[in-house]
C-alpha positions as CSV (number, residue, x, y, z in Angstrom):
1,M,59.8,41.9,246.8
2,K,61.3,40.5,250.1
3,V,59.7,40.5,253.3
4,I,61.2,41.2,256.3
5,K,59.5,38.4,259.2
6,R,59.5,39.2,263.1
7,D,62.7,37.6,263.5
8,G,64.8,39.8,261.1
9,T,65.4,37.2,258.4
10,T,64.3,37.7,254.5
11,V,61.6,35.6,252.4
12,D,60.4,36.2,249.2
13,F,56.7,37.8,249.2
14,D,54.2,35.1,249.2
15,R,50.4,35.9,248.2
16,S,48.9,32.7,249.0
17,K,50.0,33.0,252.5
18,I,47.6,36.1,252.7
19,I,44.8,34.6,250.7
20,V,45.1,31.7,253.0
21,A,45.0,33.5,256.7
22,I,42.2,35.8,254.9
23,H,40.2,32.3,254.1
24,K,40.8,31.0,257.9
25,A,39.3,34.5,258.9
26,N,36.2,34.0,256.4
27,D,35.4,30.7,258.2
28,A,35.0,32.2,261.4
29,V,32.6,34.0,260.6
30,E,28.8,34.2,259.4
31,P,28.7,34.2,255.8
32,E,26.9,37.4,255.4
33,D,30.2,38.9,256.9
34,R,32.8,36.7,254.8
35,I,34.5,38.9,251.9
36,N,34.5,36.9,248.1
37,D,37.4,35.5,246.3
38,E,37.3,38.4,243.9
39,K,37.7,41.0,246.6
40,I,40.6,38.6,248.2
41,E,42.5,39.2,245.3
42,E,42.2,43.0,245.2
43,I,43.5,43.1,248.3
44,V,46.6,41.2,247.6
45,S,46.8,42.9,244.0
46,Y,46.7,46.3,246.2
47,I,50.2,45.0,248.4
48,E,51.8,43.6,245.2
49,S,50.9,47.0,243.6
50,K,53.1,48.7,246.3
51,H,56.2,47.6,244.6
52,R,58.2,47.7,247.8
53,P,61.5,45.8,247.2
54,R,61.3,45.1,251.3
55,L,58.1,45.0,253.7
56,L,58.0,43.9,257.1
57,V,55.0,41.2,257.7
58,E,53.3,43.9,259.8
59,D,53.2,46.4,257.4
60,I,51.4,43.7,255.1
61,Q,49.3,43.0,257.8
62,D,48.2,46.4,258.7
63,M,47.3,46.8,254.9
64,V,44.9,43.7,254.8
65,E,43.1,44.9,258.1
66,Y,42.9,48.3,256.2
67,K,41.0,47.2,253.0
68,L,38.7,44.6,255.1
69,M,37.5,47.8,256.7
70,E,37.1,49.7,254.0
71,A,35.0,47.1,252.1
72,D,32.6,47.3,255.6
73,K,33.8,44.2,256.6
74,F,34.6,45.0,260.5
75,E,33.4,41.3,261.5
76,L,35.7,39.9,259.5
77,A,38.4,42.5,260.1
78,K,38.1,41.8,263.6
79,T,38.4,38.4,263.3
80,Y,41.6,38.4,261.3
81,I,43.2,40.9,263.6
82,I,42.0,38.4,266.6
83,Y,44.1,35.5,264.2
84,R,47.0,37.6,263.5
85,Y,47.0,37.8,267.8
86,T,46.8,34.4,268.3
87,R,49.5,33.6,265.9
88,A,51.7,36.3,267.3
89,L,51.3,34.7,270.6
90,V,52.2,31.0,269.3
91,R,55.4,32.9,267.7
92,K,55.9,34.8,270.9
93,A,55.9,30.5,272.7
94,N,59.2,29.4,270.8
95,T,60.9,31.8,267.9
96,T,64.7,30.8,268.4
97,D,64.6,26.8,266.9
98,D,65.2,28.0,263.7
99,S,67.9,30.5,263.9
100,I,69.8,28.4,267.2
101,L,69.5,24.6,265.2
102,S,71.3,26.6,262.0
103,L,74.4,27.5,264.6
104,I,74.3,24.4,265.2
105,R,74.5,22.9,261.3
106,N,76.8,25.5,260.6
107,S,74.4,27.4,258.2
108,N,73.7,30.7,260.2
109,K,75.8,32.1,258.4
110,E,74.7,36.3,259.5
111,V,75.8,35.2,263.0
112,M,79.0,32.8,262.2
113,E,80.1,36.0,260.4
114,E,79.1,38.5,262.8
115,N,82.1,38.5,264.4
116,S,85.2,37.7,263.1
117,N,86.8,37.2,266.4
118,K,84.9,34.3,267.1
119,N,85.3,30.3,265.8
120,A,81.5,29.8,265.3
121,V,82.4,26.3,264.9
122,M,84.0,25.3,268.4
123,A,81.5,23.9,270.8
124,A,82.5,26.3,273.7
125,T,82.0,29.4,270.9
126,Q,78.6,28.1,270.2
127,R,77.1,28.0,273.5
128,D,77.8,32.2,274.0
129,L,76.2,32.0,270.4
130,I,73.2,30.2,271.4
131,A,72.7,32.5,274.5
132,G,72.9,35.5,272.3
133,E,70.3,33.7,269.9
134,V,67.8,33.6,273.0
135,S,68.9,37.0,274.3
136,K,68.4,38.8,271.2
137,D,65.1,37.3,270.9
138,L,64.2,38.2,274.4
139,T,65.3,41.9,273.5
140,R,63.2,41.6,269.9
141,R,59.8,40.2,271.6
142,V,59.7,41.2,275.4
143,L,62.3,43.6,276.9
144,L,62.1,46.5,274.0
145,P,58.9,48.6,273.0
146,E,57.6,47.2,269.8
147,H,58.4,50.9,268.0
148,I,62.4,50.5,268.4
149,S,62.8,47.1,267.9
150,K,60.3,47.5,264.3
151,A,63.0,50.8,263.8
152,H,66.1,48.6,264.1
153,D,64.2,46.0,262.0
154,E,64.0,48.3,259.3
155,G,67.3,49.7,259.4
156,A,66.7,53.3,260.9
157,I,68.5,52.5,264.3
158,H,70.5,49.6,265.2
159,F,70.4,48.5,268.7
160,H,73.5,47.3,269.4
161,D,74.8,43.7,270.8
162,A,71.4,42.9,272.0
163,D,72.7,39.5,272.1
164,Y,73.8,40.1,275.2
165,F,70.9,42.8,276.3
166,L,69.4,39.9,278.6
167,Q,72.1,40.3,281.1
168,P,72.8,42.7,283.3
169,I,76.6,43.8,282.0
170,F,78.0,46.8,280.1
171,N,79.7,47.6,277.0
172,C,83.6,48.6,277.0
173,C,85.9,50.0,279.7
174,L,89.4,50.8,280.9
175,I,90.1,48.4,283.4
176,N,91.9,49.7,286.5
177,I,94.7,47.8,285.9
178,G,96.8,49.9,288.3
179,D,94.9,49.4,291.6
180,M,94.7,45.4,291.1
181,L,98.0,44.9,290.8
182,D,99.1,47.6,293.5
183,N,96.5,47.1,295.9
184,G,95.9,42.8,295.0
185,T,92.2,41.3,293.6
186,V,89.9,38.2,293.9
187,M,89.3,36.2,291.3
188,N,87.1,33.2,291.3
189,G,87.2,33.8,295.7
190,K,91.2,33.2,295.7
191,L,93.3,36.3,296.5
192,I,95.7,37.3,294.5
193,E,98.2,39.3,296.5
194,S,100.8,42.4,294.7
195,P,102.9,40.6,292.5
196,R,107.1,41.3,293.6
197,S,108.2,40.6,290.2
198,F,107.7,41.6,286.4
199,Q,107.1,38.1,285.2
200,V,104.6,37.4,287.5
201,A,103.0,40.8,287.2
202,C,102.1,39.9,283.5
203,T,100.8,36.8,284.4
204,V,98.2,38.3,286.6
205,M,97.4,41.0,284.5
206,T,96.3,38.7,281.5
207,Q,94.3,36.3,284.2
208,I,92.7,39.8,285.1
209,I,91.9,40.4,281.9
210,A,90.4,37.1,281.3
211,S,88.1,37.5,284.0
212,V,87.3,41.1,283.5
213,A,86.7,40.3,279.5
214,S,84.3,36.7,280.6
215,C,81.8,39.7,282.5
216,Q,81.1,42.0,279.7
217,Y,80.9,42.4,276.1
218,G,83.0,44.9,274.2
219,G,86.8,44.8,274.7
220,Q,88.8,46.0,277.4
221,S,92.1,49.0,277.9
222,V,94.8,48.4,279.9
223,D,97.5,51.2,280.7
224,I,101.0,48.9,280.3
225,S,102.9,52.4,281.8
226,H,101.1,50.5,285.3
227,L,103.9,47.3,284.5
228,G,106.9,50.2,284.9
229,K,107.2,49.4,288.6
230,Y,107.6,45.6,288.4
231,L,109.9,46.0,286.1
232,R,112.3,47.9,288.4
233,K,111.4,45.3,291.8
234,S,112.4,42.2,289.3
235,Y,115.9,44.4,288.6
236,E,116.1,45.0,291.8
237,K,115.7,41.5,293.4
238,F,118.5,40.1,290.8
239,K,120.9,42.8,291.9
240,S,120.0,42.4,295.4
241,Q,120.6,38.4,295.0
242,L,123.6,38.8,293.8
243,I,125.1,41.2,296.1
244,E,123.9,38.7,298.3
245,N,125.7,35.6,297.1
246,A,128.8,37.0,295.4
247,D,132.1,37.2,297.1
248,E,134.9,39.7,297.2
249,T,136.2,38.8,293.4
250,I,132.9,39.5,291.7
251,S,132.9,43.4,291.0
252,A,130.1,45.7,291.0
253,E,130.3,45.8,287.4
254,T,129.8,42.5,286.6
255,I,127.1,42.4,289.1
256,E,125.1,45.2,287.4
257,K,126.1,43.6,284.0
258,I,124.7,39.7,285.2
259,A,121.8,41.9,287.1
260,K,120.8,43.6,283.6
261,A,121.2,40.3,281.8
262,R,118.3,38.3,284.1
263,L,116.5,41.4,283.8
264,R,116.5,41.2,279.8
265,D,115.5,37.4,280.2
266,E,112.9,38.6,282.3
267,L,111.3,41.5,280.0
268,R,111.1,38.7,277.2
269,S,109.4,36.0,278.7
270,G,106.8,38.4,280.7
271,V,106.3,40.4,277.3
272,Q,106.1,37.0,275.4
273,T,103.5,35.8,278.4
274,I,101.4,38.3,277.9
275,Q,101.2,37.5,273.8
276,Y,100.9,34.0,274.0
277,Q,98.1,34.3,277.3
278,I,96.0,36.8,275.5
279,N,96.4,34.6,272.2
280,T,95.6,30.9,273.8
281,L,92.8,32.1,276.9
282,M,89.2,31.8,275.9
283,T,87.1,33.5,277.9
284,T,83.3,32.8,278.3
285,N,82.5,34.9,275.7
286,G,83.9,31.8,273.3
287,Q,87.0,34.3,272.2
288,S,90.2,36.0,273.1
289,P,89.7,38.3,275.3
290,F,89.3,42.0,273.1
291,V,91.9,43.8,274.5
292,T,94.0,46.8,273.8
293,I,97.3,47.6,275.4
294,F,97.9,51.6,275.8
295,M,101.3,52.2,275.3
296,H,102.7,56.2,276.8
297,L,105.7,57.1,277.8
298,K,105.4,60.1,280.1
299,D,108.2,61.9,281.2
300,D,107.1,62.8,284.5
301,D,106.8,58.9,284.9
302,E,109.1,57.9,287.4
303,Y,109.6,54.4,285.8
304,V,109.4,55.8,281.9
305,E,112.4,54.0,281.8
306,E,111.2,50.6,282.6
307,N,108.3,51.7,280.3
308,A,110.1,52.8,277.4
309,M,112.0,49.0,278.0
310,I,109.1,47.1,278.1
311,V,106.9,49.3,274.8
312,E,109.8,48.4,273.1
313,E,110.1,44.5,273.5
314,I,106.3,44.7,272.9
315,L,106.9,46.3,269.7
316,R,109.8,43.7,268.6
317,Q,107.2,40.6,269.6
318,R,104.4,41.7,267.0
319,Y,107.2,42.4,264.6
320,E,107.9,39.2,264.7
321,G,104.5,37.7,265.0
322,I,103.5,34.7,266.6
323,K,103.4,30.9,264.9
324,N,100.1,29.4,264.2
325,E,99.4,25.8,264.0
326,M,101.6,25.0,260.7
327,G,104.3,26.7,262.5
328,V,104.5,30.1,260.4
329,Y,104.5,33.7,262.3
330,I,101.3,35.7,261.6
331,T,99.9,39.1,263.1
332,P,97.6,38.1,265.9
333,A,94.4,39.9,266.1
334,F,95.4,40.7,270.2
335,P,96.4,42.4,272.5
336,K,95.4,45.5,269.9
337,L,98.2,48.3,270.5
338,V,97.8,51.9,270.5
339,Y,101.0,54.1,270.7
340,V,100.9,57.7,271.9
341,L,102.9,59.9,270.1
342,D,104.2,62.7,272.0
343,E,106.9,65.3,272.4
344,N,109.6,63.2,273.3
345,N,108.7,60.6,270.7
346,C,106.9,62.3,267.6
347,L,110.2,62.0,265.3
348,K,111.5,65.4,266.1
349,G,114.5,64.5,268.0
350,G,112.8,63.0,270.6
351,K,114.6,61.2,273.3
352,Y,112.5,57.9,272.2
353,D,111.8,58.5,268.6
354,Y,114.1,55.2,268.2
355,I,110.9,53.2,269.8
356,T,108.6,55.3,267.4
357,K,110.7,54.2,264.3
358,L,110.4,50.4,265.5
359,A,106.7,51.2,265.7
360,V,107.0,51.9,262.2
361,K,108.5,49.4,261.5
362,C,105.5,46.8,262.8
363,S,102.5,48.9,261.5
364,S,104.3,48.8,258.3
365,K,104.5,44.6,258.4
366,R,101.6,43.8,261.2
367,L,99.6,46.9,260.9
368,Y,99.5,47.8,264.4
369,P,100.0,50.0,267.0
370,D,97.2,52.9,266.2
371,Y,98.3,56.2,266.9
372,I,97.3,58.6,269.2
373,S,98.8,62.0,269.6
374,A,98.8,63.7,272.6
375,K,99.1,67.1,270.9
376,K,95.8,66.8,269.6
377,M,94.1,65.0,272.4
378,R,95.0,67.5,274.8
379,E,93.1,69.9,272.8
380,N,90.3,67.9,272.5
381,Y,90.1,66.4,276.2
382,E,91.0,69.3,278.7
383,N,94.7,68.6,278.5
384,N,94.8,64.5,279.0
385,V,95.6,61.8,277.4
386,F,94.4,58.9,278.0
387,S,93.7,55.3,275.8
388,P,90.1,54.3,274.8
389,M,88.3,51.9,275.4
390,G,88.2,48.6,273.6
391,C,85.9,49.2,271.0
392,R,87.7,52.4,270.4
393,S,85.0,55.1,271.9
394,F,86.2,57.4,274.0
395,L,85.4,58.7,277.7
396,S,84.8,62.4,278.5
397,P,86.7,63.8,281.3
398,W,85.6,63.3,284.9
399,K,86.9,64.8,288.4
400,D,86.5,62.7,291.7
401,E,85.9,64.3,294.8
402,N,89.2,65.9,295.0
403,G,89.4,67.4,291.4
404,N,91.5,64.6,290.0
405,Y,90.9,63.4,287.1
406,K,90.3,59.8,286.5
407,F,89.9,57.9,283.4
408,E,91.1,53.8,284.5
409,G,88.1,52.5,286.2
410,R,85.1,53.5,283.9
411,F,82.9,52.3,281.3
412,N,80.7,52.6,278.3
413,Q,76.9,51.3,279.3
414,G,76.0,50.3,275.8
415,V,75.5,51.7,272.0
416,V,72.7,52.6,269.6
417,S,73.4,53.9,266.1
418,I,71.1,55.8,263.6
419,N,71.3,55.3,259.9
420,L,71.9,58.7,258.2
421,P,72.0,57.9,254.7
422,Q,68.1,56.5,255.3
423,I,67.3,60.0,256.4
424,G,69.2,61.5,253.4
425,I,67.2,59.5,251.2
426,M,64.1,59.5,252.6
427,A,63.9,63.7,252.6
428,K,64.9,64.0,249.1
429,K,66.9,67.0,249.5
430,D,64.0,68.9,251.2
431,E,66.2,70.0,254.1
432,N,62.6,70.6,256.5
433,A,62.0,67.1,255.9
434,F,65.6,66.1,257.0
435,W,65.9,67.8,260.1
436,K,62.3,66.7,261.3
437,L,63.2,63.0,260.3
438,L,66.4,63.6,261.6
439,D,64.8,64.6,265.3
440,E,62.6,61.8,265.0
441,R,64.8,59.2,264.5
442,L,66.8,60.6,267.5
443,N,64.1,60.8,269.7
444,L,64.3,56.8,269.0
445,C,67.6,56.5,269.4
446,F,67.5,58.2,272.9
447,E,64.5,55.8,274.1
448,A,66.7,53.0,272.7
449,L,69.5,54.3,274.8
450,M,67.0,54.7,277.8
451,C,66.4,51.0,277.9
452,R,70.2,50.2,277.8
453,H,70.1,52.6,280.9
454,R,67.7,51.7,282.7
455,S,68.7,47.5,282.1
456,L,72.0,48.7,284.4
457,Q,69.8,50.5,287.2
458,G,70.0,48.5,290.9
459,V,72.4,46.0,289.2
460,V,74.2,44.8,292.5
461,S,78.0,44.5,292.8
462,D,77.8,40.5,293.4
463,T,76.7,40.2,289.2
464,S,80.7,40.3,288.2
465,P,82.3,40.9,291.8
466,V,85.9,41.3,289.6
467,H,84.5,44.3,288.1
468,W,82.7,45.8,291.2
469,Q,84.1,44.9,294.0
470,Y,87.7,43.8,293.5
471,G,89.3,46.6,291.5
472,A,88.9,46.4,287.8
473,I,85.5,49.2,287.8
474,A,85.5,49.8,291.8
475,R,85.3,48.3,295.1
476,L,81.9,48.1,296.3
477,E,80.3,46.2,298.9
478,K,78.3,43.0,298.3
479,G,75.0,43.4,297.4
480,E,75.6,47.3,297.1
481,T,73.8,48.4,293.6
482,I,76.0,50.5,290.5
483,D,73.5,53.6,290.2
484,K,76.3,55.6,291.6
485,F,78.5,54.8,288.3
486,L,75.8,55.6,285.8
487,Y,75.2,59.3,286.9
488,D,77.4,62.3,286.4
489,G,79.3,61.2,283.3
490,Y,81.5,58.9,285.2
491,S,80.3,56.2,282.1
492,S,79.6,57.1,278.7
493,I,76.2,55.9,276.5
494,S,77.1,56.1,273.1
495,L,75.2,57.5,270.1
496,G,76.8,56.2,267.1
497,Y,75.9,57.4,263.7
498,I,76.7,55.3,260.2
499,G,77.6,57.2,256.6
500,L,77.9,60.7,257.0
501,Y,79.5,60.5,253.6
502,E,76.4,59.0,251.7
503,C,73.7,61.4,253.7
504,T,75.5,64.5,252.6
505,K,75.6,62.7,248.5
506,A,71.2,62.3,248.8
507,M,70.7,66.1,250.4
508,K,73.5,68.1,248.2
509,G,74.0,65.7,245.7
510,V,78.2,66.0,246.5
511,S,80.6,64.4,248.4
512,H,81.0,66.2,252.2
513,T,84.8,66.8,251.1
514,H,82.8,69.6,248.9
515,K,82.3,72.9,249.8
516,D,78.4,72.8,250.0
517,G,78.5,69.2,250.9
518,K,81.0,69.9,253.9
519,E,78.7,73.0,255.2
520,F,75.8,70.7,255.4
521,A,77.5,67.7,257.0
522,L,79.5,69.7,259.3
523,K,76.2,70.9,260.6
524,V,74.6,67.7,260.8
525,M,77.6,66.8,263.3
526,R,77.1,69.7,265.1
527,Y,73.6,68.6,265.7
528,L,74.0,65.4,266.8
529,R,76.5,66.9,269.3
530,S,74.3,69.1,270.6
531,T,71.6,66.1,270.7
532,C,74.1,64.7,272.5
533,D,75.3,67.6,275.0
534,K,71.2,68.1,275.5
535,W,70.6,64.7,276.7
536,K,73.3,64.7,278.9
537,A,72.0,67.9,281.1
538,E,68.6,66.7,281.2
539,T,69.4,63.2,282.9
540,G,72.9,63.4,284.1
541,I,73.6,60.9,282.0
542,G,77.0,60.7,280.0
543,F,75.7,60.4,276.2
544,A,78.6,61.0,274.1
545,L,78.5,60.9,270.0
546,Y,81.0,58.3,268.9
547,G,82.1,57.3,265.5
548,T,81.2,53.8,264.7
549,P,83.7,51.6,263.8
550,A,81.4,48.7,262.9
551,E,82.2,47.2,259.4
552,S,79.1,44.9,259.7
553,L,77.0,47.4,260.4
554,C,77.9,49.5,257.6
555,Y,76.7,46.3,255.1
556,R,74.0,46.0,257.1
557,F,72.6,49.1,256.7
558,A,73.4,49.4,253.0
559,R,71.6,46.4,252.2
560,I,68.4,47.1,254.4
561,D,68.4,50.8,251.9
562,K,69.3,48.9,249.1
563,E,66.0,46.5,248.6
564,R,64.1,49.4,249.8
565,F,64.6,52.2,247.9
566,G,66.5,50.1,245.1
567,T,70.1,51.3,243.7
568,I,70.9,54.9,244.0
569,E,74.2,56.0,242.5
570,D,77.0,56.6,245.0
571,I,74.9,55.3,248.0
572,T,73.1,52.3,248.0
573,D,74.9,50.7,244.6
574,K,78.4,50.5,246.6
575,G,77.2,47.7,249.0
576,Y,78.4,49.3,251.9
577,Y,78.2,52.9,253.7
578,T,81.0,54.5,255.3
579,N,81.9,54.5,258.6
580,S,80.5,57.2,260.5
581,Y,82.1,60.7,259.2
582,H,85.2,58.7,256.8
583,I,86.1,59.6,253.3
584,D,85.0,57.3,250.7
585,V,87.7,55.2,250.0
586,R,86.4,55.8,246.2
587,E,87.2,59.6,246.6
588,D,90.6,60.5,244.7
589,I,92.7,62.1,247.7
590,D,96.1,61.7,249.7
591,A,96.5,60.2,252.5
592,F,98.1,63.9,254.2
593,S,94.8,65.3,253.1
594,K,92.2,62.8,254.5
595,F,93.7,63.0,257.8
596,D,93.6,66.8,257.3
597,F,90.1,67.0,256.5
598,E,89.1,64.3,259.5
599,S,90.5,65.5,262.1
600,Q,88.2,68.6,261.9
601,F,85.0,65.4,262.1
602,Q,87.2,64.0,265.2
603,K,86.8,66.8,267.7
604,I,83.1,67.0,267.2
605,S,83.3,63.4,267.7
606,S,84.3,63.4,271.2
607,G,82.9,60.0,272.3
608,G,85.2,58.3,269.6
609,A,86.8,58.3,266.4
610,I,89.5,57.0,264.8
611,S,90.9,58.0,260.8
612,Y,92.2,55.4,258.8
613,V,94.1,54.8,255.4
614,E,94.8,52.5,253.0
615,I,98.4,52.7,251.9
616,P,100.3,49.9,249.6
617,N,102.9,47.6,251.3
618,M,105.5,49.9,253.0
619,R,108.2,47.6,254.5
620,H,110.9,49.1,251.8
621,N,109.8,52.6,252.4
622,L,109.6,53.2,256.6
623,T,110.4,57.0,255.1
624,A,107.4,57.5,254.3
625,M,105.4,55.8,256.8
626,E,107.2,58.0,258.9
627,D,106.2,61.5,257.3
628,V,102.9,59.9,257.7
629,V,103.3,59.2,261.7
630,K,104.9,62.9,262.3
631,F,101.9,64.3,260.2
632,I,99.3,62.4,262.8
633,Y,100.9,63.9,265.9
634,D,100.3,67.5,264.2
635,N,97.1,67.2,262.6
636,I,94.8,64.3,264.0
637,Q,94.2,62.8,267.2
638,Y,93.5,58.8,266.3
639,A,94.9,57.3,263.1
640,E,95.7,53.6,262.0
641,F,97.2,52.0,258.8
642,N,95.5,49.6,256.7
643,T,98.4,48.2,254.9
644,K,98.1,46.5,251.9
645,S,100.5,43.3,252.6
646,D,101.1,39.7,251.1
647,Y,99.6,37.1,252.7
648,C,99.6,32.6,251.7
649,H,96.4,31.4,252.2
650,I,96.8,28.0,252.6
651,C,99.5,28.4,255.1
652,G,98.9,31.9,257.2
653,Y,102.1,33.5,256.1
654,D,101.8,37.4,255.7
655,G,105.0,38.2,255.1
656,E,107.0,39.1,251.6
657,I,106.1,36.6,249.2
658,I,108.8,36.4,247.0
659,I,110.2,35.3,243.6
660,N,112.0,32.5,243.0
661,D,114.8,31.8,240.7
662,D,111.9,30.6,238.4
663,N,110.4,33.9,238.1
664,E,107.8,32.7,239.4
665,W,105.5,33.7,243.0
666,E,106.2,31.6,245.7
667,C,105.3,31.6,249.5
668,P,108.9,31.6,251.5
669,A,107.1,29.8,254.1
670,C,105.2,26.5,252.4
671,G,106.7,27.0,249.1
672,N,103.0,27.6,247.4
673,K,103.3,29.2,244.0
674,D,99.0,29.1,243.4
675,R,99.0,33.2,242.5
676,K,95.4,31.9,243.5
677,K,96.1,31.6,247.0
678,M,98.2,34.6,247.9
679,N,97.5,37.8,248.0
680,V,100.3,39.8,245.9
681,T,101.1,43.5,246.6
682,R,103.5,45.0,244.2
683,R,106.8,46.7,245.4
684,T,106.1,50.6,245.1
685,C,108.1,53.3,245.7
686,G,106.0,54.5,248.8
687,Y,105.0,57.8,247.0
688,L,102.2,59.8,249.2
689,G,101.8,63.4,247.6
690,E,99.0,63.9,246.0
691,N,96.9,62.5,244.2
692,F,97.4,59.2,245.5
693,W,94.6,57.3,247.2
694,N,95.1,53.3,247.1
695,V,91.6,51.4,246.3
696,G,93.1,48.5,244.7
697,K,93.1,49.7,241.3
698,T,96.1,50.6,239.3
699,K,96.6,54.3,239.4
700,E,99.6,56.1,237.5
701,I,101.2,59.3,238.6
702,K,103.9,60.3,236.3
703,S,103.7,57.6,234.0
704,R,104.6,54.9,237.3
705,V,102.2,52.0,238.5
706,L,102.1,52.3,242.1
707,H,100.2,49.5,243.4
708,L,98.6,46.6,241.2
């Protein structure tokens, strides 16, 4: 039996601790109020008889108190309660020592692996992690109601980002980069005027990103289309300088040719600045900025041609990769790229199809970009197309006082997620019990989300000038509160959910892809959405249903439930739960059917939804990937590829592993020939038709091994 301590750590059940605690209470009362050793043994045996694989320490103490009172030892029970309270006060004095010291010793595995973007060994990063441990401790003990903390510890809900809850900061946002570039901004007390060239605009943009990222948690997104005008400014400057300094022997054609050549150099340097600055800057959070670049080529944009050049260059440089410390080109984690498919580039003869082909080529090697269908997004968001925030959550449409839609300069207040599989397991196929328990858990989520909302009420603009005073979100006066941005749907606050597939399995015995399962799953999703809509109507706060893309949470919920309920086939036996509404990876379904099925859930989960499909190494069959991209445009709003590709663990090379003249696998970057130190994906035909779903196992279709 495992015991979950108040700090969330798990230890083995130790019966001697209960015996010692009761003996100490015994010693503090008169002899006639004491309990004998035989009765103490009965109490311990009673707790052990529960056969619970996982118990909260508070539950154990509650059972002890219950058994003492059952034995009419009320004075002893009172003394035990006082002893328990005294011990709680001692714990409240300092409960972070172990977690902090284990960070310094690099032995706090849970915290070190929680965020893959942070190097937990570095001193600069450890400062942020140490502060996070203090915040989590105070959040659990002081800031949150006890029943909310308990629900989090039991895995009923997940209170995201408790390591930042102590501070009055929010989650993710869409930076109003256009306003900051056009009208200037202030960073570290220094005025940054509007740039006069593309290169400077790129530098200023990355500095803004780093400054914004240092004053919030979560991710930031920027719309790259705001750089188009600055590329034109550079072109006009080059041409003007050439005309001014040229004599009559230089033709207008030559001047144009030279100006465009200089512009190409500026374009390449500016994009390189973005890529290298983002990957080398470190925010005060101890990591590179968690930034997403949004790329949408709009025909009605005055600078669409310049923006097409910028997007093309971004994709070219991402395809090439960035050198690591060994000089090997690898895939950078940031910036994340989101590429919009619209009528002019959806591979149906559009003007910018050539850029989409480059995007597909980039996806085949570097995973990014992700893809948004403008067609499907317009259907779901009142004819609008806009960027997801850095955490992949979406805002709801919102109009300003002039009736204009506004998305940039808005943000998310925070996230709390609900564990759907746990509700399904506890309901034991009883739908009445399920809906009752779901309501109870949703009420907990609402309380927890309101804690997040209230933590931002009354916050003044001085807490983060770059956000509130200098344009990233607003341009408030010093000392002015941010309260008006917390209401009327301007900002969102998110109810996340994990494991719709496992929840359906627990209740219906089938996947949500099955007819009966699908009906139940859609009913659950619509209920979650209607609950968010009800909360929004009642409070004026922008509650949204968010398909949580949180891999670590999928493992946490599954681990807790397995310890509590044991191994349940196809639910707790896998070691993970599925993200949000996703189809389980073990289901035999082709990529097109997967996207088609999941698209119906994306529309309901309007506060955030992304679908992905894992495909084999597709570098040798881009046509197949282009077919999937065409399908995305017509069928699903937001999708990404998880491409299995070759990888060398020695040098970090993530290109194609070759077979040398001696018929051995060999890394072309470092010469490594040890198969155990590299991932090798078999060359495949790229077939994506019926019955194909790559799950890392051998699949035979028409007597052909597609993936090994």
